[in-house]
C-alpha positions as CSV (number, residue, x, y, z in Angstrom):
1,M,8.2,6.9,-34.1
2,S,8.2,3.1,-33.8
3,E,9.3,1.2,-30.7
4,P,13.1,0.7,-30.5
5,P,14.5,-2.8,-30.5
6,R,14.6,-4.2,-27.0
7,Q,18.2,-5.5,-27.0
8,H,21.6,-3.9,-27.8
9,T,25.1,-5.0,-27.0
10,V,27.5,-2.4,-25.5
11,R,30.9,-2.5,-23.8
12,F,31.9,-1.0,-20.5
13,T,35.1,1.0,-20.2
14,T,37.6,0.6,-17.3
15,K,35.8,3.4,-15.5
16,G,32.4,1.7,-15.9
17,Q,31.2,4.0,-18.6
18,V,29.0,2.7,-21.4
19,V,27.9,4.4,-24.7
20,I,24.2,4.3,-25.3
21,P,23.5,3.6,-29.0
22,A,22.5,6.7,-31.0
23,R,19.1,5.4,-31.9
24,L,18.2,4.9,-28.3
25,R,19.5,8.3,-27.3
26,E,17.4,9.9,-30.0
27,Y,14.3,7.8,-29.1
28,F,14.5,8.6,-25.4
29,Q,15.6,12.2,-26.0
30,I,18.9,11.8,-24.2
31,E,21.2,14.8,-24.7
32,S,24.6,15.6,-23.4
33,G,24.4,16.2,-19.6
34,T,21.1,14.2,-19.2
35,E,21.0,12.5,-15.8
36,A,19.7,9.0,-15.3
37,I,18.4,6.9,-12.4
38,V,20.4,3.7,-11.9
39,E,18.3,1.0,-10.4
40,E,19.3,-2.5,-9.2
41,T,16.7,-5.0,-10.3
42,A,16.4,-8.8,-10.1
43,D,17.3,-9.0,-13.8
44,G,20.3,-6.6,-13.6
45,I,20.8,-2.9,-13.9
46,L,18.1,-0.5,-15.1
47,L,19.0,3.0,-16.5
48,R,16.1,5.4,-16.6
49,P,17.0,8.8,-18.2
50,I,15.6,11.9,-16.5
51,T,14.4,13.9,-19.5
52,A,11.8,16.7,-19.9
53,K,9.4,14.0,-21.2
54,S,9.8,11.8,-18.1
55,I,9.4,14.8,-15.8
56,R,6.2,15.9,-17.6
57,Q,4.8,12.3,-17.2
58,A,5.7,12.2,-13.5
59,R,4.0,15.6,-12.6
60,G,1.1,15.2,-10.4
61,I,1.7,11.6,-9.4
62,G,2.0,12.4,-5.7
63,R,-1.0,14.7,-5.7
64,G,-3.7,12.0,-5.4
65,A,-6.5,12.2,-2.8
66,T,-4.8,9.4,-0.8
67,S,-1.6,11.3,-0.3
68,K,-1.3,13.2,3.0
69,P,0.2,16.6,3.4
70,I,3.8,16.8,4.7
71,T,4.2,18.2,8.2
72,P,6.7,21.0,9.0
73,A,8.8,18.5,11.0
74,E,8.9,16.1,8.0
75,R,9.8,19.0,5.7
76,A,12.6,20.1,8.0
77,K,14.0,16.5,8.1
78,L,13.9,16.2,4.3
79,K,15.6,19.6,4.0
80,A,18.3,18.6,6.4
81,A,19.0,15.3,4.5
82,E,19.1,17.2,1.2
83,R,21.5,19.7,2.7
84,A,23.8,16.9,4.0
85,L,23.8,15.4,0.5
86,E,24.7,18.7,-1.1
87,D,27.5,19.3,1.5
88,A,28.9,15.9,0.8
89,K,28.8,16.5,-2.9
90,Y,30.5,19.9,-2.5
91,A,33.2,18.3,-0.3
92,R,33.9,15.6,-2.9
93,L,34.1,18.1,-5.7
94,T,36.5,20.5,-3.8
95,Q,38.6,17.6,-2.6
96,R,39.3,16.5,-6.2
97,R,40.4,20.0,-7.2
98,S,42.9,20.3,-4.4
99,R,44.8,17.1,-5.4
């Protein structure tokens, strides 16, 4: 498959949604429900889809000889932060349903 064109024009909806052109969705293997990382850059907004291909490419990146093992205290701190994010997400979702 050849490299996709580097520039496309799209429009944002009032909710901030945008439609990614079909050729790009196909090229980057974006399907319904695919999540993306939204990153602020000096040039603007960067969308990076999280697909099976990108996950396969990222595997093992943190396993280099220079990486140090995580301590139990660090693991507990990360788990607590993850739990807080999940609790906040659950609260937002249940709040919307009760309106």
